[in-house]
N, C-alpha and C positions, 0 to 999 in steps of 0.2 A: 763585844759581838757586833759584827757588821751585818746589816740586813740589806740584801740586794733587791731592789724594787724593779720590776720589769718596766722598761720604757719603750713604747712602740712608736716609731716614727711613721707617720702616714705615708704610704706610697700611692700617690694619685695615678690612676691608670690613664691611658690615652683617652678613653671615653669620659672619664671624670674631668679631665682637663678641657675637653671639648665642651662639656656642660658649663664650665666656668665662663665661657664666652658670653653667656646670656646676661650675667650681672657684672662682668668685668672683674671677677674675683681675683684677689692677690694670692699668689702661690709662692712657696719656697720649694725648690727642687734641688736634688743632688744628682750628679752624673759626671761623665767624662766629656771633655771637649773633643768632639769627633772631628770637627772641621771649623775653620774660620774663613769667611769670605766677605768681600765688599761688592756692592752692586748699587750703582747710581748714587754714590756718596753715603750709602747706609751700610753699616757693618753688621754681619750676622754671625752668631755662634750657634753651631749645631750641637746640641747636647744629647749624647748617647746615654740612654737610660735602660732600665731593666726590660722594658717592653717595647720601646720605640726610640726614634730620634726626634727631638723636638727643636724646631727653629726658634731662636731667640734673637731679638733685636738688641744689639750691643750699643748702648749710648756712649757718646764721647765722654771721656773723663772717668769712666769706671776702671776698676782694677785691670791691669794688663794680664792677659791670659795667653797660653800657648797650646797648641794641639797636644793632647795627651794629659793635660792637667785634670786632676780630680777637683771639682768645684761645687760650691753651693751658690745658687742664684736665687734672686728674689725679683718678682715682677708681676705684671698684670697680664692676664690672658685676654687676647684680642682676636676677634674673628677676622679672617682674611682668606678669601677663597683662593688667592694665589699661592698661599703657603701650603706646605705639606700638611695633610690632615685637616686643612681648612682653618687653621688658627696659628698664632705665634705668641710668644711671651715677650712683652716689652720690659726689658730689665731696668731696674733702678738700683740693683746691688749685686756684686759678684765677690765671692771670697774663694781664694785658692786654698784647697785643703792639702794637696800634695802635687809635686811636679816630677816629670820623668827626668832621668839623668842623661838620656840620649834621645835624639829625634827618632821618629818612626823609621824603620828600615825599609818599609814598603808603603805605598800610598793607600792606606786603608779607607780613606774618605772617598775614593773613586768607586763608582758603581762596578766597573770591571777593572781589576788590577792587572790582568793579562800576565800572570806569573807562570813560569814553568812549574809543573807539578812537584818536582823535588824542592824547589824554592818555597812553594806554598807549604808543603808538609814540614820542612825544616823549621819554618817560622810559624807553625800552626798556632801557638798561643797568642800570637799577634794577628795573624791573618784572619782568624775567626772573629775578630772585632769588626771586620768589614760587614756592612749591613746585609748584603746579599748572602754572604756565607753563613752568617748567624741565622738568617731567615730560613735557610735550607735545613739547618739542624734543629730549628724550632719546630718545623714540620715533623721531624722525627719524634719529638715529644708528643705531638698530636696523634700520630699513628699509634704509639704505645698507650696513650690515654683511651683512645677509641677501642683498642684491642681489649684492654682490661675492663672497661666499663660495659662493653657489649657482652662479654662472657659472664661477668658478675650478674648481669640482668637475666641470664639464662641458667643460673644455679651453679656456676663454676666456683671453685675455691682456689685461691692462689697458693702455690707451693714454692719452696726454694730448695732445690736438690743440690747435693755436693758436686763440686767440680774437680775433686781429686778422686780417682777411681782405681780399683784393682784390675778391672777389665773394661772393655769398651762395648758400647751398644752396637756400633756399626761394624766392628771387626776390621781386619786389614792392618796395614803397616803405617797408615797415615795418622799416627798419634804422637803427641809430645810425651816422651817418657822421662821420668824423673825418679830420684831416690827419695823414698819416704821412710825415714828411720830404718834404713837397711832393708826395706821391702820394695818390691817392684810396684810402681804406680804410674798413672798417666793422667793428663788433663782430659776432661770430659769432651768427647766429640758431640754429645747429645744428652739431654736428660731422659732419653727414651725409656730405659728400664724403670727409672723412678716414677715417671708419669704413669706407666702401666701398673706399677705397684700401688700407686695412690688412687687409681680407679677403684681398687678393692676397698679403699677407705672412704673416699668422698664421692665416688661415682663420676664426677666431672671436675677436672683440674686444669689449671693453666700455669704457665711460668714465663717470665721474661728474664733472660740471663745470658751470659757469655758462653760460647762454645768455641772449641779449638780444633783446627784441622791442620795437620802437618803436611799439607800438600804443597809441592814445589811448583805451584802455578804462579806465574808472574804476568797476570792478565788484568784487563780492566774490569773483570767481574768477580775476582776472587780475593778474599782476605783470609789470613790465618787465624784471626780472632774476630768473631762477629757476634752480634746480638741476635739470639733466636727467640721468636715468639711461638711458644708451643701450647697446644692444648690436647687433652685426651678425654674421651667421653665413653661411658658405659651404656649398656642396654641399647645398642644401635641395631637396626634391622639390616643395614648394609653400609658399605663405605660411602654411599651417596648421602647418608645422614651427616657425615663429616663435611662433605662438599656443601651441603645446605647450610650448616653452621658457619662455615667460612664465608659463604655468600652473605649471610646476615651480618657477620662481623665486618666485612669490607664495606657494606652499605652504611653501617653505623660510623665507621671510620671516616668515610668520605663526607657524610653529613656533618660530622663534628668539625672536620677541617674547613668545610664551606662556611660554617657558622662562626667559628671562633679563631680561625687563622686566615681570614680574608686578606689582611694586610700583607702577610708573608706570601700568600699565593699570588697576589697582584704584583708584588715586587719582583717575583721570579717569573711571572708570566705563565704560571702553571694552570693548565686546564684539567680539572678533575674528571676522571672517567665516570660515565653514567652507568650505573649498575642496576639492571632489572633482574634478569636471570643470566647466569653464566653458562654458555654452551659447553658441551663436552664432546670430545672425539676419542675413540679408542686409539691406543698407541699405534697399532698396525695401520689403521685408517689414516692417521696423521702422517705417518711415514710415507704412505702412498700418495697423499695429497701434496706433500712437499716435493716429491719426485715428479708428479704429473703436472702440477700447476706451475712450478717454478724451476723445473729441470735439475733438481738437486740429485746427486748420486746417493744411493743408500749405502753409506760407508760403514755404519755400525748397526747390526741387526738387533742389538739388545738395549740401545740407548738413543737419546736424541742428541744430535750435535747442535752447537750454538747456531749454525746456519739453518738447520731445520726448525729450531725454536723460533727464529726470526721469521721464517717463511710461514709457519703455522700462526704466529701472531698477526702477520699481514693478512692471511686468509680469514682469520676470525674477524678482523676489523672490516675488511672489504666485503666478505660474503655473509658473515653472521652478525655484523653490526655490534661487535663487542671487543673491548680492549683486553678482556680477560678470556681465557679458555682453559678448561680442564682437559688434560690428556690422561686417559685412564688405562688400566690393564697393562702395566709395564711388565716385561718379561721377568720371570722368576729369577733368572740367572743374575740380574743386575739389582735385585732388591734384597734388603736385609733378611736375616733368618727369622725374624718375628713377623714378617709380612705374610698374610694369609693367601694361599694359592686359590685361584679360581676353581671351584669344584667342577665347573663345566669344561675347563681346559687348564690343567695344572702347569702348563708352560707359562701361564700368565698369572699375575697377582691381582687381588682386589685393592689396587693402589692407584695413586694419581700424582701428577704434578700440576700445579697451577702456573700458567704462563701469563705474564702481564707485559703488554706491549713487546712481545717477542722474546721474553727472557723468563726462565724458571725462577719463581720467587717462593714457592711452597712445595714441599713433598709430604704426602700423607697417605692414609689408607686404613684398611681394616687389619687388625692384628690377630694372631692365633691366640685363642683363649683356652683351647683344650690341651691338657697335659700331654697325652700320648702323641698328639699331632705335633706339638712343639718339640718334644724330645726326638721324635722321628726325623724332623727336619734338621735339627742340630747334628744328629748322627749321620744323616745322608750327606751333609756337607763336610763331614770329617772333622768337625769342631770338637774341642775338649768340653764334654758335658759338665765336668766338675767346675769349670769356670762359670757356668750358668746356674750354679746351685741356688744362690739367693733369688735369682730371677724366676727359676722354676717353682719356687715355693708358692708363688701366687697361682700358678696353674694347678699345682698339686692340691691346693686347698680351696679351689673354686673361684672362677672368674666369669663375669658376664661377657657376652659379645661386646667388643669395644674397638675403638679406632681413634685416630687423631692425626695431628700434623705438626710440622715445624715450618715457620716462615722466617726468612732472612730479612731483618729490619733494614739493613743497609741496601740490599738489592731492591726492596720495595721502594725505598726513598729514591734511589738512583733512577729507577724507571719513572717514578712520579714526577721528578723535577727535570727529567731528560738529561741527566749528567752523562758525560762521556766515560767517566772513570768512577768506579765504586768508592774510591778513596775520597771523593768529594762528598760522599754521603756518610762519612764516618768522622767522628771527632778527632781521634788520634789513631790512624790506621796502623795495623800490624800486618806486614807482608814478609816475603822472604828476605828482604834487605833492611827492614826498618823496625827498630825496637825502641826508638825515642822520636820526638818527645813523648 
């Protein structure tokens, strides 16, 4: 019988390495040779590690290394304010663990690789090794961490809903259909129905997961698969409670990024938005402002165009002092069947979008919780009520007033880092033309 004993290799963080400069502690590190360079007769090895890139002084006579090698290095940490992070490791030993078969196809060691978007995406497993690119996706992790932690602190339970469905929450034809053991099925456009179901179980729930939209958009703001950050909460007094919860969550996210992702923010030159209170404009008011302040034509009476979103974002920044703005009371015609109509004017809904720096990143609102009202709206739209049988169970057997939202992770990151294309804010994008890598 063989007994396997766990062996944990210590991973020294950037901060722990910096602390070693006090006593000149010797360290052993593993990583990838990110770059090799010479300056003033001194050779440097930039070691790419799990959390950072560390500058190492490569003494003459040590093992020869090449860019892309996996290595183990041994040396002494020495303070040097000229070095990145304020220290460097003076090496006295290098061992090559493995070597690449081919040289790098692109200069990942450069700050800006200046690649065409198609080249970048085709070589994505390699281009993501670039420090700036991986820093951007590290911020994605921080957003998700902040989302989860903030909601858990407010009594939310994390759920995991299925992504194979027999019907869709949003309706329409923009779904990916597939054969499911000779049954009709589709990939989930949203966890919406399941979120509402689980409000009847846990009262407050959230989910982080993929959603799929078969929209034939080929723009800088659309993906056919993206990560949605959703939450749903019961016993609300109005949809403004949902807005307040999102405001709290975003404050938490930004504070976490500032505290624990400072290196990535600095590398990318990202200025975090200051969030105090997020202003709100009614949909019709926002449309009028876009026309009056910036001369835009009112082309779609039931939705906001990208140009109008950009104009309202500019207005919020210049006139209201906020990089975020809620646009509320969207027309009923453009909102899903579960959206609650405004009792004061049923042409509009108790719903909202959140714009961040001129782009919609969140859609949410209050949901219908009354059985008769939900059934009436399904019938009024000429929809097949049998397809909503499972969903209507929650209304039939009692639901509290509730509401929630869904936020696109990649859009949020795109706006945060100022990327021109949403594909830069996604690990391996899926669009109308790309299914690999």
